[in-house]
C-alpha positions as CSV (number, residue, x, y, z in Angstrom):
1,M,-38.4,11.8,32.3
2,F,-36.2,10.3,29.6
3,D,-39.0,7.7,28.8
4,E,-41.4,10.6,28.6
5,V,-39.1,12.4,26.1
6,I,-38.8,9.5,23.7
7,K,-42.5,8.5,23.9
8,P,-43.7,7.8,20.3
9,E,-46.1,10.2,18.7
10,M,-49.6,9.0,17.8
11,N,-51.0,9.4,14.3
12,K,-54.4,10.9,13.6
13,N,-56.2,7.7,14.4
14,G,-54.4,7.3,17.7
15,H,-52.3,4.4,16.5
16,V,-48.5,4.1,15.9
17,I,-47.4,1.8,13.1
18,S,-44.8,-0.8,14.3
19,A,-42.0,-1.6,12.0
20,K,-41.7,-4.9,13.8
21,K,-45.1,-6.1,12.7
22,A,-44.5,-4.9,9.2
23,N,-41.2,-6.8,9.1
24,I,-43.0,-10.0,10.2
25,V,-45.3,-9.7,7.1
26,M,-42.3,-9.0,4.8
27,A,-40.4,-11.9,6.4
28,A,-43.3,-14.2,5.5
29,I,-43.2,-13.0,1.9
30,T,-39.4,-13.3,1.8
31,F,-39.7,-16.9,2.9
32,I,-42.0,-17.7,0.0
33,I,-39.6,-16.1,-2.4
34,S,-36.7,-18.0,-0.9
35,V,-38.5,-21.4,-1.3
36,L,-39.2,-20.6,-5.0
37,L,-35.6,-19.5,-5.7
38,I,-33.6,-21.9,-3.5
39,R,-33.5,-24.7,-6.0
40,A,-32.5,-22.4,-8.9
41,T,-29.9,-20.8,-6.7
42,Y,-28.5,-24.2,-5.7
43,L,-28.2,-25.3,-9.4
44,A,-26.6,-22.0,-10.4
45,T,-24.0,-22.0,-7.6
46,T,-21.9,-24.6,-9.3
47,G,-22.0,-22.8,-12.6
48,Y,-21.1,-19.5,-11.0
49,S,-18.2,-21.1,-9.0
50,E,-16.8,-22.7,-12.1
51,L,-17.0,-19.5,-14.1
52,R,-15.4,-17.6,-11.2
53,I,-12.5,-20.0,-11.1
54,S,-12.0,-19.9,-14.8
55,T,-12.1,-16.1,-14.7
56,D,-9.7,-15.9,-11.8
57,N,-7.3,-18.3,-13.7
58,Y,-7.6,-16.0,-16.8
59,I,-6.9,-12.9,-14.7
60,Q,-3.9,-14.6,-13.0
61,W,-2.6,-15.8,-16.3
62,Q,-2.7,-12.3,-17.7
63,K,-0.9,-10.9,-14.7
64,D,1.7,-13.7,-14.9
65,A,2.2,-13.0,-18.6
66,S,2.7,-9.3,-17.9
67,D,5.1,-10.1,-15.0
68,L,7.2,-12.3,-17.3
69,Q,7.5,-9.5,-19.8
70,V,8.0,-6.8,-17.1
71,G,10.8,-8.8,-15.4
72,S,12.6,-9.5,-18.7
73,D,12.3,-5.9,-19.8
74,I,13.6,-4.5,-16.4
75,L,16.7,-6.7,-16.6
76,T,17.4,-5.8,-20.2
77,E,16.8,-2.1,-19.6
78,Q,18.9,-1.9,-16.5
79,V,21.9,-3.8,-17.9
80,R,21.8,-1.7,-21.0
81,C,21.6,1.6,-19.0
82,F,24.5,0.5,-16.9
83,A,26.5,-0.4,-20.0
84,E,25.8,3.0,-21.6
85,T,26.2,5.2,-18.5
86,G,28.2,3.3,-15.9
87,N,25.7,4.6,-13.3
88,R,25.7,2.1,-10.4
89,I,22.0,2.7,-9.6
90,Y,21.1,0.7,-12.8
91,L,23.2,-2.2,-11.5
92,D,21.5,-2.0,-8.1
93,N,18.1,-2.0,-9.9
94,Y,19.1,-5.0,-12.0
95,F,20.0,-7.2,-9.0
96,E,16.9,-5.8,-7.1
97,E,14.8,-7.4,-9.8
98,A,16.9,-10.5,-10.2
99,N,17.3,-11.4,-6.5
100,V,14.4,-9.6,-4.7
101,T,11.4,-8.7,-6.8
102,K,11.8,-11.7,-9.1
103,H,8.9,-11.0,-11.5
104,R,9.9,-13.8,-13.8
105,D,10.4,-16.5,-11.2
106,K,7.2,-15.7,-9.4
107,A,5.3,-15.7,-12.7
108,V,6.7,-19.1,-13.7
109,Q,5.8,-20.6,-10.3
110,S,2.2,-19.3,-10.6
111,I,1.9,-20.6,-14.2
112,H,3.1,-24.0,-13.0
113,Q,0.1,-24.2,-10.6
114,F,-2.2,-23.7,-13.6
115,L,-0.4,-25.8,-16.2
116,G,1.1,-28.6,-14.0
117,E,3.7,-30.6,-16.0
118,K,2.2,-30.0,-19.4
119,P,4.5,-29.7,-22.4
120,A,3.8,-25.9,-22.5
121,Y,5.2,-25.6,-19.1
122,Q,8.3,-27.6,-20.0
123,A,8.8,-25.2,-23.0
124,L,8.6,-22.3,-20.5
125,L,11.2,-23.9,-18.3
126,T,13.5,-24.3,-21.3
127,A,13.0,-20.6,-22.1
128,M,13.8,-19.7,-18.5
129,G,17.0,-21.8,-18.7
130,E,18.1,-20.0,-21.8
131,S,17.3,-16.7,-20.1
132,M,19.5,-17.6,-17.2
133,A,22.3,-18.4,-19.7
134,L,21.8,-15.0,-21.3
135,M,22.2,-13.4,-17.8
136,E,25.8,-14.8,-17.8
137,R,26.4,-12.7,-20.9
138,E,25.0,-9.7,-19.0
139,Y,27.2,-10.4,-16.0
140,Y,30.2,-10.4,-18.4
141,S,29.2,-7.0,-19.8
142,M,28.8,-5.7,-16.2
143,R,32.3,-6.9,-15.4
144,L,33.8,-5.2,-18.4
145,K,32.0,-1.9,-17.7
146,I,33.2,-2.0,-14.0
147,E,36.8,-2.4,-15.2
148,A,36.3,0.3,-17.8
149,C,35.0,2.7,-15.2
150,G,37.7,1.9,-12.7
151,Y,35.3,0.9,-9.9
152,D,36.3,-1.2,-6.9
153,L,35.2,-4.7,-7.8
154,N,34.7,-5.6,-4.2
155,E,31.8,-3.1,-3.9
156,F,29.7,-5.2,-6.4
157,P,27.7,-8.4,-6.0
158,E,29.7,-11.6,-5.6
159,I,28.3,-13.1,-8.8
160,V,29.8,-10.2,-10.8
161,Q,33.1,-10.5,-8.9
162,N,33.3,-14.1,-9.8
163,V,33.1,-13.4,-13.6
164,K,36.5,-14.1,-15.1
165,L,37.5,-12.1,-18.1
166,T,39.4,-13.9,-20.9
167,A,43.0,-13.0,-21.2
168,E,42.3,-11.3,-24.5
169,D,39.5,-9.1,-22.9
170,A,41.5,-8.4,-19.8
171,A,44.3,-6.9,-22.0
172,L,41.9,-4.5,-23.6
173,S,42.1,-0.8,-22.9
174,K,39.4,0.9,-20.8
175,E,37.8,2.4,-24.0
176,E,37.8,-1.0,-25.7
177,M,36.3,-2.7,-22.6
178,D,33.6,0.0,-22.5
179,A,32.8,-0.6,-26.2
180,L,32.7,-4.4,-25.7
181,A,30.5,-4.1,-22.7
182,R,27.9,-2.1,-24.7
183,S,28.2,-4.4,-27.7
184,M,27.4,-7.5,-25.6
185,V,24.0,-6.3,-24.7
186,F,23.1,-4.5,-27.9
187,D,24.5,-6.6,-30.7
188,D,22.7,-9.1,-33.0
189,V,23.7,-12.1,-30.9
190,Y,22.0,-10.6,-27.8
191,H,18.9,-9.6,-29.9
192,E,18.7,-13.1,-31.4
193,K,18.9,-14.8,-28.0
194,K,16.2,-12.5,-26.6
195,A,14.0,-13.2,-29.6
196,A,14.4,-16.9,-29.2
197,I,13.5,-16.8,-25.5
198,S,10.5,-14.6,-26.2
199,G,9.3,-17.0,-28.9
200,K,9.3,-19.9,-26.5
201,V,7.6,-18.0,-23.8
202,Q,4.9,-16.8,-26.3
203,E,4.4,-20.4,-27.4
204,C,3.7,-21.4,-23.8
205,L,1.4,-18.4,-23.2
206,T,-0.5,-19.2,-26.4
207,A,-1.2,-22.7,-25.3
208,L,-2.2,-21.4,-21.9
209,A,-4.6,-18.9,-23.5
210,E,-6.2,-21.7,-25.5
211,D,-6.8,-23.8,-22.4
212,V,-8.3,-20.8,-20.5
213,E,-10.6,-19.9,-23.5
214,K,-11.8,-23.5,-23.7
215,D,-12.6,-23.7,-20.0
216,Q,-14.4,-20.4,-20.1
217,T,-16.5,-21.3,-23.1
218,Q,-17.7,-24.6,-21.6
219,T,-18.5,-23.0,-18.2
220,A,-20.3,-20.1,-19.9
221,D,-22.5,-22.6,-21.9
222,Q,-23.4,-24.4,-18.7
223,L,-24.2,-21.2,-16.9
224,Q,-26.4,-20.0,-19.7
225,K,-28.6,-23.1,-19.4
226,L,-29.0,-22.5,-15.6
227,L,-29.8,-18.8,-16.1
228,S,-32.6,-19.7,-18.6
229,R,-34.2,-21.8,-15.9
230,Q,-34.0,-19.0,-13.4
231,R,-35.7,-16.5,-15.7
232,I,-39.1,-18.1,-15.2
233,L,-38.8,-17.9,-11.4
234,I,-37.5,-14.4,-11.6
235,I,-40.6,-13.3,-13.5
236,I,-42.8,-14.8,-10.8
237,T,-40.9,-13.1,-8.0
238,I,-40.9,-9.7,-9.6
239,T,-44.5,-9.1,-8.8
240,I,-44.0,-10.1,-5.2
241,T,-40.9,-7.9,-4.9
242,I,-42.7,-4.9,-6.2
243,M,-45.3,-5.4,-3.5
244,M,-42.6,-5.6,-0.8
245,L,-41.0,-2.4,-2.2
246,L,-44.2,-0.5,-1.9
247,V,-44.7,-1.6,1.7
248,T,-41.1,-0.7,2.6
249,L,-41.3,2.6,0.8
250,V,-44.4,3.7,2.8
251,L,-43.3,2.4,6.2
252,M,-39.5,2.9,6.3
253,V,-37.9,4.5,3.2
254,N,-39.7,7.8,3.1
255,P,-39.2,8.5,6.8
256,L,-35.5,7.5,6.4
257,I,-35.0,9.8,3.4
258,Q,-36.6,12.7,5.3
259,A,-34.3,12.0,8.3
260,V,-31.2,12.0,6.1
261,M,-32.1,15.4,4.6
262,F,-32.4,16.8,8.1
263,I,-29.1,15.3,9.2
264,R,-27.3,16.7,6.2
265,A,-28.8,20.1,7.0
266,D,-27.6,19.7,10.6
267,K,-31.1,20.0,12.0
268,P,-33.1,18.0,14.6
269,L,-35.1,15.1,13.1
270,P,-38.9,15.4,12.8
271,I,-40.8,13.0,15.0
272,S,-42.7,10.8,12.5
273,G,-42.8,7.3,11.1
274,S,-43.1,4.0,12.8
275,E,-42.9,3.5,16.6
276,E,-39.3,2.4,16.4
277,F,-38.3,5.2,14.1
278,Q,-39.8,7.8,16.4
279,F,-37.7,6.4,19.2
280,L,-34.6,6.7,17.1
281,A,-35.5,10.3,16.2
282,K,-36.0,11.3,19.8
283,T,-32.7,9.7,20.8
284,Y,-30.8,11.4,17.9
285,N,-32.3,14.8,18.9
286,L,-30.9,14.4,22.4
287,M,-27.5,13.5,21.0
288,Y,-27.7,16.4,18.6
289,E,-28.2,18.9,21.4
290,A,-25.4,17.4,23.4
291,N,-23.1,17.6,20.3
292,R,-23.8,21.2,19.8
293,E,-22.3,22.0,23.2
294,Q,-19.1,20.2,22.3
295,K,-18.4,21.9,19.0
296,E,-16.3,24.7,20.4
297,Q,-14.1,22.2,22.2
298,L,-13.7,20.1,19.1
299,A,-12.7,23.2,17.1
300,Y,-10.1,24.1,19.8
301,D,-8.6,20.6,19.5
302,A,-8.3,20.8,15.7
303,T,-4.9,19.8,14.3
304,H,-4.2,22.9,12.1
305,D,-2.9,26.3,13.1
306,R,-5.4,29.0,12.5
307,L,-2.8,31.7,11.6
308,T,-0.8,29.8,9.0
309,G,-3.1,26.9,7.9
310,V,-0.3,24.3,8.5
311,H,-0.4,21.6,11.2
312,N,-0.2,22.9,14.7
313,R,1.6,21.4,17.7
314,N,-1.2,18.9,18.4
315,G,-1.1,17.8,14.7
316,Y,2.7,17.5,14.9
317,D,2.7,15.4,18.0
318,F,0.1,13.1,16.4
319,L,2.2,12.7,13.3
320,C,5.4,12.0,15.3
321,K,3.6,9.1,17.1
322,N,2.4,7.6,13.9
323,I,5.0,8.4,11.3
324,D,7.5,5.8,10.0
325,W,10.7,7.6,11.0
326,N,12.9,4.9,9.4
327,S,12.0,6.4,6.0
328,S,11.5,10.0,7.1
329,A,13.5,13.1,7.9
330,L,12.9,15.8,10.5
331,V,13.6,19.4,9.3
332,L,13.4,22.1,12.0
333,F,13.2,25.8,11.1
334,D,13.5,28.9,13.2
335,L,13.1,32.5,12.0
336,D,16.2,34.5,12.6
337,K,15.8,37.6,14.8
338,F,12.0,37.5,14.6
339,K,11.6,39.4,17.8
340,P,12.9,42.7,16.3
341,V,10.2,42.3,13.6
342,N,7.5,42.3,16.2
343,D,9.1,45.1,18.1
344,T,9.6,47.3,15.1
345,Y,6.6,46.6,12.9
346,G,4.1,45.2,15.5
347,H,2.5,41.8,16.0
348,T,0.2,42.2,13.0
349,M,3.2,42.4,10.7
350,G,4.7,39.5,12.6
351,D,1.7,37.4,11.8
352,R,2.0,38.3,8.1
353,V,5.7,37.2,8.2
354,L,4.7,33.9,9.8
355,R,2.0,33.3,7.2
356,R,4.4,34.1,4.4
357,T,7.1,31.8,5.9
358,A,4.6,28.9,6.3
359,E,3.3,29.4,2.7
360,T,6.9,29.5,1.3
361,I,7.9,26.3,3.2
362,K,4.8,24.5,2.1
363,K,5.3,25.5,-1.6
364,T,8.9,24.5,-1.5
365,F,8.5,21.1,-0.1
366,R,6.5,18.2,-1.6
367,S,2.7,17.9,-1.1
368,Q,3.2,14.6,0.7
369,D,5.5,16.2,3.3
370,Y,4.0,17.5,6.6
371,V,4.6,21.2,7.4
372,C,3.9,22.1,11.0
373,R,4.1,25.2,13.2
374,I,5.4,23.9,16.5
375,G,6.1,27.2,18.3
376,G,5.8,31.0,17.9
377,D,8.4,31.3,15.0
378,E,9.4,27.6,14.9
379,F,8.4,25.3,12.1
380,A,9.0,21.7,11.3
381,V,8.7,19.6,8.2
382,I,8.4,15.8,8.3
383,M,9.7,14.6,5.0
384,V,8.4,11.1,4.3
385,H,9.8,8.4,2.0
386,T,13.3,9.9,2.0
387,D,16.8,9.0,3.1
388,P,20.2,10.7,3.7
389,G,20.7,10.9,0.0
390,S,18.3,13.9,-0.1
391,A,20.6,16.1,2.0
392,D,21.7,18.3,-0.9
393,L,18.1,18.7,-2.0
394,I,17.1,19.9,1.4
395,R,19.9,22.4,1.5
396,K,18.8,23.7,-1.9
397,K,15.2,24.0,-0.6
398,V,16.3,25.9,2.4
399,N,18.4,28.2,0.2
400,D,15.3,28.7,-2.1
401,I,13.2,29.6,1.0
402,N,15.7,32.1,2.2
403,S,16.0,33.6,-1.2
404,I,12.2,34.2,-1.3
405,L,11.9,35.4,2.3
406,M,14.9,37.8,2.0
407,T,13.1,39.5,-0.9
408,E,10.7,42.1,0.3
409,E,7.2,41.5,-0.8
410,D,4.6,44.3,-0.6
411,D,5.4,45.9,2.8
412,I,6.5,42.7,4.5
413,P,10.1,43.1,5.7
414,P,12.7,40.6,4.6
415,V,13.6,37.8,7.0
416,H,15.6,34.5,6.8
417,I,15.6,31.1,8.5
418,S,18.0,28.7,10.1
419,C,17.5,25.0,9.7
420,G,18.6,21.7,11.2
421,V,18.0,18.3,9.6
422,T,18.2,14.7,11.0
423,Y,17.2,11.4,9.5
424,G,15.2,8.6,11.2
425,Q,17.2,6.1,9.3
426,L,20.4,7.2,11.1
427,I,18.9,8.1,14.5
428,K,16.3,5.6,15.7
429,D,15.1,7.4,18.9
430,Y,12.7,10.3,18.3
431,D,13.8,12.3,21.3
432,K,17.4,12.2,20.2
433,L,16.3,12.8,16.6
434,F,14.7,16.1,17.7
435,K,17.5,17.1,19.9
436,E,20.1,16.6,17.2
437,A,18.0,18.6,14.7
438,D,17.5,21.4,17.2
439,A,21.2,21.5,18.1
440,A,22.1,21.7,14.4
441,L,19.6,24.5,14.0
442,Y,21.1,26.5,16.8
443,R,24.6,26.0,15.5
444,V,23.5,27.6,12.3
445,K,21.9,30.5,14.2
446,A,25.1,30.9,16.2
447,N,27.0,31.3,12.9
448,G,24.7,34.1,11.7
449,G,21.7,32.1,10.5
450,A,20.3,31.9,7.0
451,G,21.6,28.4,6.5
452,C,21.1,24.7,6.9
453,E,23.0,21.9,8.8
454,V,22.3,18.3,8.0
455,C,23.3,15.7,10.6
456,L,24.8,12.7,8.7
């Protein structure tokens, strides 16, 4: 019976056009075109490859030049910010760039692959050496600032701990140390050393730019000659190509365009075209009918809650299996005394309260965080790209949510929520992560609710 269903339709003359036969004809024409173009293509391959290599080198050089400047700017900016504010985050950023990201070192290694041991590269190495010497001055400024701020020296990188202050500087007051620390990274001496280093780096980059430009010019000239030879063959093949396009349009493209229109309109395909296309259309129509019967089930399995518009339990479970908990936090919410709302105002009002709660949570948290309804009046937020340092921020968000929910809006009664928070960075096992957050939430509820407990 299936064979009968997918039997191709006859045209008015009782014949079905076969795409296979049409393809044989087009393959023969393509072979002729290939023979005519193969020599020109072979000759052009070398030119294209050389131009690509030259272009890749130029792109890489531009990136390396940018990375050199970025790395230098980051170090200067962070050490100056630390000297000005004493905020340790700037010191952390400085050593993150110097020891981990290493924009400058990686850029120099990459440029070395391009330049080899040319004089320009030696000049770049000299500049890098002077830059390392300048970092000694920056370490000295850091040590002064640490002493001025009264920080524990043992909490800082060993290279800063090893900096020895001169007897004269060690005898300075904290205010004088602070002023000297800023001066060492802002004075004329520092600016002159930075300018000298930048000058040598620019000298190297200028030489590199000249080499790249020379290579590109030579390669482009060679490629231009090859392209001129190809033009004659292209003109010859255009006529043949047009003929092939007309055949393809009649036999395949028009039926395919018509099929796409019907698919976009979510309708069965018309049975027309070549023998093979008719077979595909019949098969698609069978699948289309089967798919219609599955739509209700697919809708039922959707990942979003119909009432609130946030992720439902299925969506939450999927996220939990795929989220990187090491950089995420789990925030559990529960509406306090929600049952009296349903009992007093009815379930319709209860639904409105739930919608308002979900909307408030969603607006209060970031767009990148995942808001889920995991139970009747239970919600969860998976905060991504965060760490325990966000604890105060989460408490503030919970307070903001409660401030909004406890303000009566239209005829919706005021409510409030309790919250428990855990961090995947601190609790590696998800089950324990959830249990700890849930336990924290219920401790808040036991104390009257309308609050937040963060497990740290």
